[in-house]
N, C-alpha and C positions, 0 to 999 in steps of 0.2 A: 222891085225892092224887096217885097215879101219873099219871093222865090229865092233871091240871093241870100237873104238872112237865114232862111230855112236850110239852104244848101250849105252855108258856112257853119251853121250849128251842127248839122249832120257830120260834116267833115271834121269838126272839132271833136265830136264824140268818137269818131273812128280813130282819130289821132290819139286821144286819151286811152282808148281800149288797147291799141297796139303798144303804146308806151308802158302801160301797166303790165301787160303780158311779158314784156321784155325785161322788166325790172326785177331785181332780187332783193330780198330783205337782208339787212345786216344781221350778223350772228349776235345773239344776246346771251350772256352768261346766265345760267339758271339762278345763281345767287344774286343777280342784279334785278330779278323780277320782283315787282312790288304790287300790292293790291291796286294801286292807281293805274296799273297796266291792264287790269281785268278787261276781257273781251277784245284785246288787241290781237293782231296776227303777229306771231313771233317766229324766229328761226333760231334753233339751238343745235349744237353739236355735242355728242357725248358717246359714252360707252353703255351698251345694254347690260344691266346687272343680272338679269335672269332671262330664261327663254320666255317668249311672249305667251301669255295666257289666252287661249282661244275658247270662246264660249259658243256652243252650237245650240240651235233650236231646230227641231225637226230634221236633223241631219245636215243642216246648212249653217255656215258660219254666221253668227249674229254679231259678235264684236270680238276685237282682240285688244290686248292691253299689255304694256311692258313698262318697266322702270328704266329711266335714262339718267345717267350721272355724268356731270362734267367736274372740273376741278373745284367748282364753287357751290354745287348743290345737286338736288335730285328732282326730277319731274316724272309724272305718270303720263305716258303717251297712250291715247285711245283712238281706235277707229271703229266705226259702226257700219253695219249694212253692206252696201255695195263696195265701199272702200275696203273694209275688212276682207270681204270675199276676194276682191282683186289682189290684195296683198298675198293672201294664201295661195290663190290659183297661180300667180306669177312667181311663187317661191321667194317672195320678198319679206316674209315673216322673219323678224330679227331673232337671233339666238344670243345666248350669253357671250359677251366679249365682242360682239359686232360694234364697229364704230359707225354711227349713223348721223345724218343731217336731216332734221325734221323741221318743217314749217307748218304751223297750224294755229288754230284759235285758242287763245289762252283763257283759262279760268283759274282764279286764285280763290280757294275756299276760305271760309271765315277763320278756320284754324291755321291758315297759311300754306296748306298743301297746294302744290302747283300741278295743274292738269293741262295738257295740250291735246286738242282734238284735231285729228287729221281729217281734212275735208276732201282730199284727193290722194289717190295712191301714189301719184308721181311726186308728192311732197315729202316722201320718205326715200332718202338716198343712202344706200350702204356705201361706206367709204372703205378703201383699202386700209388694212391695219398698218400703222406706221411704226 
């Protein structure tokens, strides 16, 4: 009985893992983001307003950041460390006018500014301009 319950628990965890990997987050309009959503994972689509700012330390990319706008508002998208280096190395750094789909961790500042932190380079997808 113990072995069976451990086996079923493990199988449940494996099922949850693969279910979560295959799921996508719904797109959220930037203007609909509220402080109550702080620390959530969100997905937004929009247009890059300016080329990404890339900060380097000792000749290596430390972080990159850019402003993203949709029809309802603006958010700052930021990636640090390995994620930022991967984006630059793979030529995925967004430039002004690029349409992108971003999924990341949300932070709403006290003053209401919205920041989304990329935790993985594959969570930034450039879309074809429509």
